C-alpha positions in Angstrom: 83.5 -14.0 -62.4 86.1 -14.6 -59.7 85.6 -11.1 -58.3 81.9 -11.5 -58.1 82.3 -14.8 -56.4 84.6 -13.3 -53.7 82.3 -10.4 -53.3 79.3 -12.9 -52.7 81.5 -14.9 -50.2 82.4 -11.7 -48.3 78.9 -10.5 -48.0 77.6 -13.9 -46.6 80.4 -13.9 -44.1 79.7 -10.3 -43.0 76.0 -11.2 -42.6 76.9 -14.1 -40.5 79.1 -12.1 -38.2 76.2 -9.6 -37.8 73.7 -12.3 -37.1 76.1 -13.8 -34.5 75.8 -10.5 -32.6 72.1 -10.6 -32.2 71.0 -14.1 -32.4 69.1 -16.5 -30.1 72.3 -17.9 -28.4 72.3 -14.8 -26.1 75.6 -13.4 -27.3 76.3 -9.7 -26.8 74.5 -7.6 -29.4 76.9 -4.9 -29.3 78.9 -2.5 -27.2 76.8 -0.4 -24.9 79.1 2.5 -25.5 77.4 3.4 -28.7 73.9 3.5 -27.1 72.4 6.1 -25.0 69.5 4.1 -23.6 69.4 1.3 -21.0 70.9 -2.1 -21.8 68.2 -4.8 -21.8 68.0 -8.6 -22.0 64.8 -10.5 -22.9 64.3 -14.3 -22.2 61.6 -15.3 -24.6 59.2 -18.3 -24.1 59.8 -21.8 -25.5 57.4 -21.0 -28.4 60.1 -18.8 -29.8 59.9 -16.1 -32.5 57.6 -16.8 -35.4 54.6 -17.8 -33.2 52.7 -14.8 -34.4 51.6 -14.3 -30.8 53.2 -13.9 -27.5 56.8 -14.1 -28.3 56.5 -12.1 -31.4 54.6 -9.3 -29.5 57.4 -9.1 -26.9 60.1 -8.9 -29.4 58.3 -6.2 -31.1 58.3 -4.2 -27.9 62.0 -4.8 -27.5 62.8 -3.8 -31.0 60.7 -0.6 -30.4 62.8 0.1 -27.3 65.9 -0.2 -29.4 64.7 2.2 -32.0 62.8 4.9 -29.8 64.8 4.6 -26.6 68.2 3.9 -28.1 68.3 0.9 -25.9 71.1 -1.9 -26.2 68.9 -5.0 -26.5 69.6 -8.7 -26.4 67.3 -11.7 -26.4 67.5 -15.5 -26.2 65.2 -18.2 -27.4 65.1 -21.2 -25.0 63.8 -24.5 -26.4 63.1 -26.1 -23.0 61.8 -24.8 -19.7 64.9 -26.2 -18.2 67.0 -23.7 -19.9 65.3 -20.7 -18.4 67.3 -20.4 -15.1 70.6 -20.7 -16.8 69.8 -17.8 -19.3 68.6 -15.5 -16.5 71.7 -16.3 -14.4 74.1 -15.8 -17.4 72.5 -12.4 -18.1 72.7 -11.4 -14.4 76.2 -12.6 -14.1 77.5 -10.5 -17.0 76.4 -7.4 -15.1 75.8 -5.8 -18.4 72.1 -5.2 -18.2 70.1 -2.5 -16.6 67.0 -4.7 -16.9 66.4 -8.5 -17.5 62.9 -9.3 -18.9 61.1 -12.6 -18.9 57.7 -13.7 -20.3 55.4 -16.4 -19.2 54.3 -18.2 -15.9 56.8 -21.0 -16.5 59.7 -18.6 -16.0 58.5 -17.5 -12.5 60.7 -20.0 -10.5 63.7 -19.2 -12.6 63.3 -15.4 -12.1 62.7 -16.0 -8.2 65.9 -18.1 -7.9 68.2 -15.8 -9.9 66.7 -12.5 -8.5 67.7 -13.7 -5.0 71.2 -14.4 -6.1 71.5 -10.9 -7.7 69.5 -8.5 -5.4 70.9 -5.5 -7.2 69.8 -6.5 -10.7 66.2 -5.4 -11.9 63.9 -8.1 -13.3 60.5 -7.8 -14.8 58.3 -11.0 -15.6 55.3 -10.4 -17.8 52.5 -12.9 -17.6 53.9 -14.6 -14.6 54.5 -13.9 -10.9 57.9 -14.0 -9.2 59.2 -13.2 -5.9 61.9 -10.6 -4.9 62.3 -7.0 -3.9 64.0 -6.4 -7.2 61.3 -8.0 -9.3 58.2 -6.5 -11.0 55.5 -9.0 -11.9 52.9 -7.9 -14.6 49.9 -9.9 -15.4 46.9 -9.5 -17.6 43.2 -9.8 -16.8 42.8 -12.2 -19.8 39.5 -13.4 -18.5 38.1 -10.0 -19.4 38.8 -10.2 -23.1 38.0 -14.0 -23.2 34.5 -13.2 -21.7 34.0 -10.8 -24.7 35.1 -13.3 -27.1 33.0 -16.0 -25.6 30.1 -13.6 -26.1 30.9 -13.3 -29.8 31.3 -17.1 -30.2 28.0 -17.9 -28.5 26.1 -15.3 -30.6 27.7 -16.6 -33.8 27.6 -20.2 -33.6 25.1 -22.0 -35.9 25.6 -25.4 -34.4 25.2 -24.4 -30.7 28.7 -25.8 -30.0 31.9 -23.9 -29.5 35.3 -24.8 -28.2 38.5 -23.4 -26.7 42.0 -24.8 -27.0 44.5 -24.1 -24.2 48.2 -24.5 -24.4 48.6 -25.9 -20.9 46.2 -26.7 -18.1 47.6 -24.0 -15.8 46.2 -21.0 -14.0 47.4 -18.4 -16.5 45.6 -20.4 -19.3 42.6 -21.3 -17.1 41.6 -17.6 -16.9 41.1 -17.7 -20.7 39.0 -20.7 -20.5 36.8 -19.7 -17.6 36.2 -16.2 -19.0 35.5 -17.6 -22.4 33.0 -20.1 -21.0 31.3 -17.4 -18.8 30.8 -15.0 -21.7 29.4 -17.8 -23.9 26.9 -19.1 -21.3 25.9 -15.6 -20.3 24.7 -15.0 -23.8 23.5 -18.4 -24.8 22.4 -20.6 -22.0 22.0 -23.6 -24.2 25.6 -23.4 -25.8 27.8 -26.5 -25.4 31.4 -25.6 -24.7 34.3 -27.9 -25.4 37.8 -27.6 -23.8 41.0 -29.2 -24.7 44.6 -28.5 -23.8 47.7 -29.3 -26.0 50.2 -29.6 -23.2 52.7 -27.2 -25.0 52.9 -23.9 -26.5 54.9 -24.9 -29.6 53.1 -27.8 -31.0 50.9 -26.7 -33.9 50.4 -30.2 -35.2 48.7 -31.4 -32.1 47.0 -28.1 -31.8 45.4 -28.9 -35.2 44.4 -32.5 -34.3 42.7 -31.3 -31.2 40.9 -28.5 -33.0 39.8 -30.9 -35.7 38.4 -33.2 -33.0 36.3 -30.4 -31.6 35.2 -29.3 -35.2 34.3 -33.0 -36.0 32.4 -33.1 -32.7 30.1 -30.2 -33.9 31.8 -27.1 -32.8 31.9 -24.5 -35.5 33.9 -21.9 -33.7 37.1 -22.7 -31.7 39.2 -20.0 -29.8 42.9 -20.6 -29.3 44.8 -19.7 -26.1 47.8 -21.8 -26.9 50.6 -19.6 -28.3 52.3 -21.2 -31.3 50.3 -24.5 -30.7 47.2 -22.4 -31.5 48.2 -21.8 -35.1 47.0 -25.4 -35.6 43.5 -24.1 -34.9 43.4 -21.8 -37.9 44.7 -24.7 -40.1 42.0 -26.9 -38.8 39.4 -24.3 -39.3 40.4 -23.7 -42.9 40.4 -27.5 -43.6 37.0 -28.0 -42.1 35.5 -24.7 -43.4 34.8 -23.6 -39.7 35.6 -20.5 -37.8 38.2 -19.6 -35.2 39.1 -16.8 -32.7 42.8 -15.7 -32.0 44.5 -14.6 -28.9 47.4 -12.3 -27.7 47.7 -10.2 -30.8 45.5 -9.5 -33.8 45.7 -12.8 -35.5 43.0 -12.1 -38.1 45.5 -11.4 -40.8 46.7 -15.0 -40.6 43.4 -16.1 -42.2 40.6 -13.5 -42.5 38.3 -16.2 -44.1 38.5 -18.3 -40.8 39.3 -16.0 -37.9 36.3 -13.8 -36.9 37.8 -12.1 -33.9 41.0 -11.9 -31.9 41.9 -11.1 -28.3 44.9 -8.9 -27.8 47.3 -8.2 -25.0 49.4 -5.0 -25.4 52.6 -7.0 -24.7 54.7 -4.9 -27.0 53.8 -1.7 -25.3 54.2 -3.3 -21.9 57.8 -4.4 -22.8 58.5 -1.0 -24.1 57.1 0.8 -21.1 59.3 -1.2 -18.7 62.5 -0.2 -20.7 61.3 3.4 -20.7 60.7 3.2 -16.9 64.2 2.0 -16.4 65.6 4.8 -18.5 63.6 7.3 -16.6 64.4 5.8 -13.2 60.7 5.1 -12.4 60.5 1.3 -12.4 59.0 -0.1 -9.2 58.9 -3.6 -8.0 55.7 -5.4 -7.0 52.7 -6.8 -8.7 50.8 -5.2 -11.5 47.4 -6.4 -13.1 46.3 -4.8 -16.5 42.8 -5.2 -18.0 40.4 -3.4 -20.3 40.4 -0.4 -18.0 44.2 -0.1 -18.1 44.5 -0.8 -21.8 46.4 -4.1 -21.1 43.9 -6.2 -23.0 41.5 -5.7 -25.8 39.8 -7.5 -28.7 39.2 -6.8 -32.4 37.2 -7.9 -35.4 39.1 -5.7 -37.8 40.0 -7.3 -41.1 37.8 -10.4 -40.8 35.9 -11.5 -43.9 33.5 -13.3 -41.7 32.3 -10.4 -39.7 29.9 -11.4 -36.7 26.4 -10.0 -36.8 25.8 -6.5 -35.5 23.9 -8.0 -32.6 26.9 -9.9 -31.5 29.1 -7.0 -32.0 26.8 -4.7 -29.8 26.6 -7.4 -27.1 30.4 -7.7 -27.1 30.8 -3.9 -26.9 28.3 -3.8 -24.0 30.0 -6.7 -22.2 33.4 -4.9 -22.4 31.9 -1.7 -21.0 30.2 -3.5 -18.1 33.5 -5.0 -17.3 35.2 -1.5 -17.3 32.4 -0.2 -15.1 32.7 -3.0 -12.6 29.2 -4.4 -13.4 30.6 -7.8 -14.6 33.6 -9.5 -13.0 34.6 -12.5 -15.3 35.7 -15.6 -13.5 39.4 -16.6 -13.4 38.9 -20.2 -11.9 36.5 -23.1 -12.3 35.2 -22.3 -8.8 34.5 -18.7 -9.7 32.9 -19.9 -13.0 30.6 -22.2 -11.1 29.5 -19.3 -8.9 29.1 -17.0 -11.9 26.7 -19.5 -13.5 24.7 -19.9 -10.4 24.2 -16.1 -10.2 23.0 -15.8 -13.9 19.5 -14.6 -14.1 
């Protein structure tokens, strides 16, 4: 019995030692000498791992780089926006990393500041725009997928009321909102569209409360564009027997009885591609925008148990093709939305 207990204690200790090497405190994940690929550090968003959305997708791409490119990877999970700059600076000061990655608009100032201090260090920020000759800024045309999802919502609603929940009232989320509104109004001129913002990306409880308020006000479909906060939409939908739409990754498996469609960003592939570019020496600084045509965004209804009508699916597919062909340019701002509505036939 004593031997079994000792073996158990030793196994727990060894497990903790291994975890300490790859945890969220940003400690070194291992010696670069045993890796043939580039050394890469990732600063996640405040929503952290487990959001079943933005952060999890980025982490998936990082792990893919470790597996397929033999990259030496590290990540950190900040709890507050104020922590971002310190993490970026610590990674840069270590001079261990061929590439430092960040995700989210709220990391832009931190990346800009630290990139200026370390001009020889390569930085990539995804879903945000930072300045510097050593910075690559990659953004998504989220208004495109939101337009198609708005189409599905407007053609599926039975009450004539739909909603969208944003994480924060900021430009990178406004593009979801305006695109969703445009797709909805273009396919159902009488639809009523409700919009609410959580004020955070890691507050599922408030997300649920706001979603419940929209459902109780008559909306029977609510789209989430709120990261981890958006998980509350799915809980609210299940509680009220209503429908929801996901974002960032295919979230339908979370609750196929509630989620009828989901927007997707190929964030995992984008992270992987940046690491690959560093390995191949092809990474370029500057601004990049990815949409339907580039494979940067998409949508899916695969796996839902509440499949939209064929008419709605056909309209969504047609809208996507029109966007790819340049026949439709979904709005990114409130001003562009107003102009879009005025031009509707």
